[in-house]
C-alpha positions as a Markdown table, in Angstrom:
| # | Residue | x | y | z |
|---|---|---|---|---|
| 1 | Met | -12.6 | -15.5 | -11.5 |
| 2 | Thr | -10.7 | -14.3 | -14.5 |
| 3 | Leu | -10.9 | -10.9 | -16.3 |
| 4 | Thr | -11.5 | -11.2 | -20.0 |
| 5 | Glu | -11.4 | -7.9 | -21.8 |
| 6 | Gly | -8.8 | -5.4 | -23.0 |
| 7 | Ser | -5.5 | -5.0 | -21.1 |
| 8 | Glu | -7.0 | -6.8 | -18.1 |
| 9 | Ala | -7.6 | -10.0 | -20.0 |
| 10 | Gly | -6.2 | -13.0 | -18.2 |
| 11 | Val | -5.8 | -11.5 | -14.7 |
| 12 | His | -7.0 | -13.8 | -12.0 |
| 13 | Ile | -9.1 | -12.3 | -9.2 |
| 14 | Ala | -10.1 | -13.5 | -5.8 |
| 15 | Asp | -13.4 | -11.9 | -4.7 |
| 16 | Val | -13.8 | -11.6 | -0.9 |
| 17 | Arg | -16.8 | -10.7 | 1.2 |
| 18 | Ser | -16.4 | -10.7 | 5.0 |
| 19 | Gly | -20.1 | -10.4 | 5.9 |
| 20 | Ser | -19.7 | -7.0 | 7.6 |
| 21 | Gly | -20.4 | -5.1 | 4.4 |
| 22 | Leu | -16.7 | -5.1 | 3.3 |
| 23 | Arg | -15.9 | -6.5 | -0.1 |
| 24 | Phe | -12.5 | -6.5 | -1.8 |
| 25 | Gln | -10.8 | -8.2 | -4.7 |
| 26 | Val | -7.2 | -9.6 | -4.7 |
| 27 | Ser | -5.4 | -9.4 | -8.1 |
| 28 | Leu | -3.5 | -12.7 | -7.9 |
| 29 | Asp | -1.5 | -11.9 | -11.1 |
| 30 | Arg | -0.5 | -8.5 | -9.8 |
| 31 | Gly | 1.6 | -9.4 | -6.7 |
| 32 | Met | -1.6 | -10.1 | -4.7 |
| 33 | Asp | -2.5 | -6.4 | -4.7 |
| 34 | Ile | -6.0 | -5.5 | -3.4 |
| 35 | Ser | -7.8 | -3.7 | -6.2 |
| 36 | Met | -11.5 | -3.0 | -5.9 |
| 37 | Ala | -12.8 | -2.4 | -2.4 |
| 38 | Asp | -16.1 | -1.2 | -1.1 |
| 39 | Tyr | -18.0 | -1.0 | 2.2 |
| 40 | Lys | -21.8 | -1.4 | 2.1 |
| 41 | Gly | -21.7 | -0.3 | -1.5 |
| 42 | Ile | -19.5 | 2.8 | -0.9 |
| 43 | Pro | -16.2 | 2.7 | -2.9 |
| 44 | Leu | -13.1 | 2.9 | -0.7 |
| 45 | Ala | -10.3 | 3.0 | -3.2 |
| 46 | Trp | -9.4 | 5.3 | -6.1 |
| 47 | Arg | -9.2 | 3.4 | -9.4 |
| 48 | Ser | -7.2 | 4.7 | -12.3 |
| 49 | Ala | -8.5 | 4.5 | -15.9 |
| 50 | Ser | -6.0 | 1.7 | -16.6 |
| 51 | Gly | -7.7 | -1.0 | -14.5 |
| 52 | Asp | -6.1 | -4.2 | -13.4 |
| 53 | Val | -3.6 | -4.3 | -16.3 |
| 54 | His | -2.1 | -7.7 | -17.1 |
| 55 | Pro | 1.6 | -7.9 | -16.1 |
| 56 | Ser | 2.5 | -8.6 | -19.8 |
| 57 | Tyr | 2.0 | -4.9 | -20.4 |
| 58 | Tyr | 4.4 | -3.8 | -17.7 |
| 59 | Asp | 7.0 | -1.2 | -18.8 |
| 60 | Pro | 9.8 | -1.1 | -16.2 |
| 61 | Arg | 11.6 | 1.9 | -17.8 |
| 62 | Gly | 11.5 | 5.3 | -16.3 |
| 63 | Leu | 8.0 | 6.2 | -15.3 |
| 64 | Gly | 6.5 | 3.4 | -17.3 |
| 65 | Trp | 5.2 | 1.7 | -14.1 |
| 66 | Ala | 2.5 | 4.4 | -13.9 |
| 67 | Arg | 1.0 | 3.2 | -17.2 |
| 68 | Ser | -0.2 | 0.0 | -15.5 |
| 69 | Phe | -0.9 | 1.5 | -12.0 |
| 70 | Pro | -4.5 | 0.5 | -11.2 |
| 71 | Gly | -4.7 | 2.4 | -7.9 |
| 72 | Gly | -6.9 | 0.2 | -5.8 |
| 73 | Leu | -6.9 | -0.3 | -2.1 |
| 74 | Leu | -3.3 | -1.6 | -2.0 |
| 75 | Thr | -0.5 | -1.7 | -4.6 |
| 76 | Gly | 2.8 | -3.2 | -3.5 |
| 77 | Cys | 6.1 | -1.5 | -4.4 |
| 78 | Gly | 9.5 | -3.2 | -4.3 |
| 79 | Leu | 11.1 | -5.7 | -3.6 |
| 80 | Thr | 14.7 | -4.8 | -4.5 |
| 81 | Tyr | 14.0 | -1.2 | -5.5 |
| 82 | Leu | 11.2 | 1.4 | -5.5 |
| 83 | Gly | 10.7 | 5.2 | -5.6 |
| 84 | Ala | 11.9 | 7.6 | -8.2 |
| 85 | Pro | 13.8 | 6.2 | -11.3 |
| 86 | Cys | 17.5 | 6.3 | -10.9 |
| 87 | Val | 20.8 | 4.6 | -11.7 |
| 88 | Asp | 22.2 | 2.7 | -8.8 |
| 89 | Glu | 25.7 | 1.2 | -9.1 |
| 90 | Gly | 25.3 | 1.2 | -12.9 |
| 91 | Glu | 21.9 | -0.4 | -12.9 |
| 92 | Glu | 19.0 | 1.6 | -14.5 |
| 93 | Leu | 15.9 | 1.3 | -12.2 |
| 94 | Gly | 12.4 | 2.5 | -13.1 |
| 95 | Leu | 9.6 | 3.7 | -10.8 |
| 96 | His | 8.4 | 1.6 | -7.9 |
| 97 | Gly | 9.8 | -1.8 | -8.7 |
| 98 | Arg | 8.3 | -5.1 | -10.1 |
| 99 | Leu | 6.3 | -6.4 | -7.2 |
| 100 | Ser | 2.9 | -5.2 | -8.4 |
| 101 | Asn | 3.5 | -6.6 | -11.9 |
| 102 | Thr | 4.6 | -10.1 | -10.8 |
| 103 | Pro | 2.0 | -13.0 | -10.8 |
| 104 | Ala | 1.7 | -15.0 | -7.6 |
| 105 | Thr | 2.1 | -18.8 | -7.5 |
| 106 | Asp | 1.2 | -21.6 | -5.1 |
| 107 | Ile | -2.1 | -19.8 | -4.3 |
| 108 | Lys | -4.3 | -21.3 | -1.6 |
| 109 | Thr | -7.5 | -20.2 | 0.1 |
| 110 | Gly | -8.6 | -21.4 | 3.5 |
| 111 | Thr | -11.3 | -21.2 | 6.1 |
| 112 | Gln | -10.4 | -21.9 | 9.7 |
| 113 | Trp | -12.5 | -21.9 | 12.9 |
| 114 | Val | -10.8 | -20.7 | 16.1 |
| 115 | Asp | -13.3 | -21.2 | 18.9 |
| 116 | Asp | -16.2 | -19.1 | 17.7 |
| 117 | Arg | -14.2 | -17.1 | 15.2 |
| 118 | Cys | -14.2 | -17.9 | 11.4 |
| 119 | Ile | -11.1 | -16.7 | 9.6 |
| 120 | Phe | -10.7 | -16.6 | 5.8 |
| 121 | Thr | -7.2 | -16.6 | 4.3 |
| 122 | Ile | -5.6 | -16.3 | 0.8 |
| 123 | Asp | -1.9 | -17.3 | 0.5 |
| 124 | Gly | 0.5 | -16.9 | -2.4 |
| 125 | Val | 4.2 | -16.6 | -3.3 |
| 126 | Ile | 5.8 | -13.8 | -5.4 |
| 127 | Arg | 9.4 | -14.1 | -6.5 |
| 128 | Glu | 11.7 | -11.4 | -7.8 |
| 129 | Ser | 14.8 | -13.0 | -9.3 |
| 130 | Thr | 17.3 | -12.8 | -12.1 |
| 131 | Pro | 20.1 | -15.2 | -13.1 |
| 132 | Phe | 23.4 | -14.2 | -11.6 |
| 133 | Gly | 21.5 | -11.6 | -9.5 |
| 134 | Tyr | 19.0 | -11.3 | -6.7 |
| 135 | Asp | 16.5 | -13.9 | -5.6 |
| 136 | Leu | 13.9 | -12.6 | -3.2 |
| 137 | Val | 10.7 | -14.5 | -2.3 |
| 138 | Leu | 7.6 | -12.9 | -0.7 |
| 139 | Arg | 5.1 | -15.2 | 0.9 |
| 140 | Arg | 1.9 | -13.2 | 1.5 |
| 141 | Thr | -1.1 | -14.1 | 3.6 |
| 142 | Ile | -4.3 | -12.0 | 3.4 |
| 143 | Glu | -6.7 | -12.6 | 6.3 |
| 144 | Ile | -10.1 | -11.4 | 7.4 |
| 145 | Glu | -12.5 | -12.6 | 10.1 |
| 146 | Leu | -16.1 | -13.3 | 9.3 |
| 147 | Gly | -18.2 | -10.4 | 10.2 |
| 148 | Glu | -15.3 | -8.0 | 10.7 |
| 149 | Ser | -13.9 | -5.1 | 8.6 |
| 150 | Thr | -10.2 | -5.3 | 9.1 |
| 151 | Ile | -7.9 | -6.8 | 6.5 |
| 152 | Thr | -4.6 | -8.2 | 7.8 |
| 153 | Leu | -1.5 | -8.8 | 5.6 |
| 154 | Arg | 1.4 | -10.9 | 6.7 |
| 155 | Asp | 4.4 | -10.8 | 4.4 |
| 156 | Val | 7.5 | -12.9 | 4.8 |
| 157 | Val | 10.4 | -11.9 | 2.5 |
| 158 | Ser | 13.2 | -14.3 | 2.2 |
| 159 | Asn | 16.6 | -14.1 | 0.4 |
| 160 | Glu | 16.8 | -17.5 | -1.4 |
| 161 | Gly | 19.8 | -16.4 | -3.4 |
| 162 | Tyr | 23.6 | -16.4 | -2.7 |
| 163 | Arg | 24.3 | -12.7 | -2.6 |
| 164 | Arg | 23.3 | -9.9 | -0.3 |
| 165 | Ser | 20.2 | -8.2 | -1.7 |
| 166 | Pro | 18.7 | -4.7 | -1.2 |
| 167 | Leu | 15.2 | -4.8 | 0.4 |
| 168 | Met | 12.8 | -2.0 | -0.4 |
| 169 | Ile | 9.1 | -2.4 | 0.2 |
| 170 | Leu | 6.2 | 0.1 | 0.3 |
| 171 | Tyr | 2.5 | -0.4 | 0.7 |
| 172 | His | 0.7 | 2.1 | -1.6 |
| 173 | Ile | -2.8 | 2.4 | 0.0 |
| 174 | Asn | -5.1 | 4.5 | -2.1 |
| 175 | Pro | -8.4 | 5.7 | -0.7 |
| 176 | Gly | -10.5 | 7.8 | -3.1 |
| 177 | Trp | -13.8 | 9.5 | -3.4 |
| 178 | Pro | -16.2 | 9.6 | -1.6 |
| 179 | Leu | -14.0 | 8.7 | 1.4 |
| 180 | Val | -11.6 | 11.4 | 0.1 |
| 181 | Asp | -13.6 | 14.5 | 0.0 |
| 182 | Glu | -13.5 | 18.2 | 0.9 |
| 183 | Gly | -13.0 | 18.4 | 4.7 |
| 184 | Ala | -11.9 | 14.8 | 5.2 |
| 185 | Lys | -8.8 | 14.7 | 7.4 |
| 186 | Leu | -5.7 | 12.5 | 7.8 |
| 187 | Leu | -5.2 | 12.0 | 11.5 |
| 188 | Leu | -1.8 | 11.1 | 12.8 |
| 189 | Asp | 0.4 | 11.0 | 15.9 |
| 190 | Ala | 3.6 | 12.4 | 14.2 |
| 191 | Ala | 6.8 | 13.7 | 15.8 |
| 192 | Ser | 7.5 | 15.7 | 12.7 |
| 193 | Thr | 6.4 | 16.2 | 9.1 |
| 194 | Ile | 8.7 | 17.2 | 6.3 |
| 195 | Pro | 7.6 | 18.3 | 2.8 |
| 196 | Arg | 9.4 | 16.4 | 0.0 |
| 197 | Asp | 10.0 | 19.4 | -2.3 |
| 198 | Glu | 9.0 | 23.0 | -3.1 |
| 199 | Glu | 5.6 | 21.9 | -4.4 |
| 200 | Ala | 4.8 | 20.1 | -1.1 |
| 201 | Thr | 6.0 | 23.1 | 0.9 |
| 202 | Lys | 3.3 | 25.2 | -0.8 |
| 203 | Gly | 0.7 | 22.9 | 0.8 |
| 204 | Phe | 2.4 | 22.2 | 4.1 |
| 205 | Asp | -0.2 | 24.1 | 6.2 |
| 206 | Arg | -3.0 | 21.9 | 4.8 |
| 207 | Ala | -1.0 | 18.7 | 4.4 |
| 208 | Thr | -3.6 | 16.6 | 6.3 |
| 209 | Thr | -6.8 | 18.3 | 5.2 |
| 210 | Met | -8.4 | 17.3 | 2.0 |
| 211 | Ser | -9.8 | 19.9 | -0.5 |
| 212 | Gly | -12.2 | 19.2 | -3.3 |
| 213 | Pro | -10.8 | 18.3 | -6.8 |
| 214 | Leu | -8.6 | 21.1 | -8.1 |
| 215 | Pro | -7.6 | 21.9 | -11.8 |
| 216 | Asn | -3.9 | 21.6 | -12.6 |
| 217 | Phe | -3.0 | 20.3 | -9.1 |
| 218 | Lys | 0.5 | 19.0 | -8.8 |
| 219 | Glu | 1.2 | 16.1 | -6.5 |
| 220 | Gln | 2.4 | 16.9 | -3.0 |
| 221 | Val | 4.4 | 14.4 | -0.9 |
| 222 | Phe | 5.0 | 14.6 | 2.9 |
| 223 | Phe | 7.2 | 12.5 | 5.0 |
| 224 | His | 5.7 | 11.8 | 8.5 |
| 225 | Asp | 7.7 | 10.5 | 11.4 |
| 226 | Leu | 4.9 | 8.6 | 13.2 |
| 227 | Lys | 5.1 | 7.7 | 16.9 |
| 228 | Ala | 4.6 | 4.1 | 17.9 |
| 229 | Asp | 2.1 | 3.3 | 20.6 |
| 230 | Gly | 2.5 | 1.0 | 23.6 |
| 231 | Met | 2.2 | -2.1 | 21.3 |
| 232 | Ala | 5.0 | -0.7 | 19.1 |
| 233 | Met | 2.4 | 0.0 | 16.3 |
| 234 | Ala | 2.1 | 3.1 | 14.2 |
| 235 | Thr | -1.4 | 4.3 | 13.1 |
| 236 | Ala | -2.9 | 6.6 | 10.5 |
| 237 | Leu | -6.6 | 7.3 | 10.0 |
| 238 | Leu | -8.4 | 9.0 | 7.1 |
| 239 | Ala | -11.6 | 10.3 | 8.8 |
| 240 | Asn | -14.6 | 11.6 | 6.8 |
| 241 | Thr | -17.1 | 12.7 | 9.4 |
| 242 | Lys | -19.6 | 13.9 | 6.8 |
| 243 | Leu | -19.7 | 10.4 | 5.3 |
| 244 | Lys | -19.4 | 8.9 | 8.9 |
| 245 | Leu | -16.7 | 6.6 | 7.6 |
| 246 | Gly | -13.0 | 6.1 | 8.4 |
| 247 | Leu | -10.2 | 4.0 | 6.9 |
| 248 | Phe | -7.1 | 3.2 | 9.1 |
| 249 | Val | -3.8 | 1.5 | 8.6 |
| 250 | Arg | -1.8 | 0.0 | 11.5 |
| 251 | Tyr | 1.6 | -1.6 | 11.3 |
| 252 | Arg | 4.7 | -2.4 | 13.4 |
| 253 | Gln | 7.0 | 0.6 | 13.2 |
| 254 | Thr | 10.2 | -1.3 | 13.5 |
| 255 | Glu | 9.3 | -3.2 | 10.3 |
| 256 | Leu | 8.1 | -0.1 | 8.4 |
| 257 | Pro | 9.9 | 2.9 | 9.9 |
| 258 | Arg | 8.7 | 5.4 | 7.2 |
| 259 | Phe | 5.3 | 6.8 | 6.4 |
| 260 | Ile | 4.7 | 8.8 | 3.2 |
| 261 | Glu | 1.6 | 10.8 | 2.3 |
| 262 | Trp | 0.9 | 11.2 | -1.4 |
| 263 | Lys | -1.7 | 13.9 | -1.8 |
| 264 | Met | -3.2 | 14.2 | -5.2 |
| 265 | Met | -6.2 | 16.5 | -5.3 |
| 266 | Gly | -6.3 | 16.9 | -9.1 |
| 267 | Glu | -9.4 | 16.6 | -11.3 |
| 268 | Gly | -9.5 | 13.1 | -12.6 |
| 269 | Ala | -6.8 | 11.9 | -10.3 |
| 270 | Tyr | -8.3 | 12.6 | -6.9 |
| 271 | Val | -6.6 | 10.3 | -4.4 |
| 272 | Leu | -4.7 | 10.2 | -1.1 |
| 273 | Gly | -1.8 | 7.8 | -0.8 |
| 274 | Leu | -1.1 | 6.3 | 2.6 |
| 275 | Glu | 2.3 | 4.6 | 2.3 |
| 276 | Pro | 4.0 | 2.7 | 5.1 |
| 277 | Ala | 7.5 | 1.7 | 4.0 |
| 278 | Asn | 11.0 | 0.6 | 5.0 |
| 279 | Cys | 12.5 | 3.4 | 2.9 |
| 280 | Trp | 11.8 | 6.9 | 1.4 |
| 281 | Val | 10.7 | 7.3 | -2.2 |
| 282 | Gln | 13.6 | 9.1 | -3.8 |
| 283 | Gly | 15.1 | 6.0 | -5.3 |
| 284 | Arg | 17.6 | 3.3 | -4.4 |
| 285 | Ala | 20.6 | 5.3 | -5.2 |
| 286 | Arg | 19.6 | 8.0 | -2.8 |
| 287 | Glu | 18.7 | 5.5 | -0.1 |
| 288 | Arg | 22.2 | 3.9 | -0.5 |
| 289 | Glu | 23.8 | 7.3 | -0.5 |
| 290 | Arg | 22.2 | 8.3 | 2.8 |
| 291 | Gly | 23.1 | 5.0 | 4.4 |
| 292 | Thr | 19.5 | 3.9 | 5.1 |
| 293 | Leu | 19.2 | 1.2 | 2.4 |
| 294 | Gln | 18.1 | -2.1 | 4.0 |
| 295 | Phe | 19.5 | -5.5 | 2.9 |
| 296 | Leu | 18.8 | -9.2 | 3.3 |
| 297 | Asp | 21.7 | -11.6 | 3.6 |
| 298 | Pro | 21.5 | -15.1 | 1.9 |
| 299 | Gly | 19.0 | -17.2 | 3.9 |
| 300 | Glu | 17.7 | -14.2 | 5.9 |
| 301 | Arg | 14.0 | -13.4 | 6.1 |
| 302 | Arg | 12.0 | -10.5 | 7.2 |
| 303 | Thr | 8.4 | -10.5 | 8.5 |
| 304 | Ile | 6.0 | -7.6 | 8.0 |
| 305 | Ser | 2.4 | -7.3 | 9.3 |
| 306 | Leu | -0.1 | -4.6 | 8.3 |
| 307 | Gln | -3.8 | -3.9 | 8.9 |
| 308 | Ile | -6.2 | -1.9 | 6.8 |
| 309 | Gly | -9.6 | -1.4 | 8.5 |
| 310 | Ile | -12.9 | 0.4 | 8.3 |
| 311 | Leu | -14.6 | 2.4 | 11.0 |
| 312 | Asp | -18.3 | 2.8 | 10.7 |
| 313 | Gly | -19.8 | 5.9 | 12.4 |
| 314 | Asn | -18.4 | 9.1 | 13.9 |
| 315 | Glu | -18.5 | 7.6 | 17.4 |
| 316 | Ala | -16.2 | 4.7 | 16.2 |
| 317 | Ile | -13.9 | 7.3 | 14.5 |
| 318 | Asp | -13.7 | 9.4 | 17.6 |
| 319 | Asn | -13.0 | 6.5 | 19.9 |
| 320 | Phe | -10.3 | 5.1 | 17.6 |
| 321 | Ala | -8.6 | 8.5 | 17.3 |
| 322 | Arg | -8.7 | 9.0 | 21.1 |
| 323 | Glu | -7.3 | 5.5 | 21.7 |
| 324 | Tyr | -4.3 | 6.1 | 19.5 |
| 325 | Asn | -3.8 | 9.8 | 20.1 |
| 326 | Leu | -4.5 | 10.8 | 16.5 |
| 327 | Arg | -5.1 | 14.4 | 15.6 |
C-alpha cells in the first residue's frame, strides 16, 4: 500500500501478518525498515511523532537525521557512516547515515513451502553511491514463517565500486510502551558494560531496569560486550513479566561485534534502543582513530543475519532466558 498524507505521502508499505498474532509493516522507501509492529493488538515499537517520513524530507546535516526518525521496530543506520556527526578526512558527516532514507528497488515478495513449513519473504536492494566515491549495495531479505513470531533479516552488503569503502552498519531496534514499562528488564549475558559518558554513568546501576517515564530525562547509552553462545550467536531479551511478553534479538557476534543500549525514559520519548552493530556510535572519525573502522574492498561482500522475535508468556520468557544464560 501507499501512504497518502503529510510528510508520509508516497511511502510504499508492505503489510505482513504471520498468523501467530504478529503483524508488522516494512517501509519499502525507507531502506526496508520495519516501522509499525504489534502482537495480538499490543504495540511492540515506539513511534515518533514524525511518522514514516518520505526520504525527500531527509536532512543529512548534523542532527537532521532525527527529524525524519520514525522509531519503529527497526531503523537501519549506515552504510558508509553512522553515529555522532563528525568530520572524517575532510568529509562532513551527519547523524546515523543514509540507509534509512534510501528507497529500495527490485522489490519482490514470495511464498515458499518447505515440507510442511510456509515461509513468506520480502526482498529488495538499497544502494549508497556517489560519483567518484563509494558504491555499496545492500540486498535485504525479510523472512517469517507462517504461524511463527520470529522475523529474520538477511543482509548482504557488496562493494560494487572501484575503491575501498568504509562499512558501518547498526540495527536500531526500538521497543516502546507497553512492552517498555516500569520494572521491565533487559536481560543479557555480558562480559562487561561501559557507560558512554557522564550522563550514562549516573544511571549505570539501573542500566538494564526500566523506570516509568521521567520528566527532563537525558538519554543514557551503554556499551555491552555480549558473550556468544555455542552457536556463535549473541542474544538480548527485553522481558516484561507484568505484560507476560518478551522481545528478543539474536545475531552472529562475528558479524556484529558491538551491542549498544540506548535508554530513553523521557516523557513523550519513552523508548529502549537495542542496537547490534559492527561499530560504536561515536562517529566514523573516532572509529578510524581507534583502528576499529571496518572496510569492504572492491568486489568484496559481507553477510549479516539477525532475528527479532516475540515470546508469549512468562514460562516462555523464563525458558528462553535460561537457555541462553540471560540475566
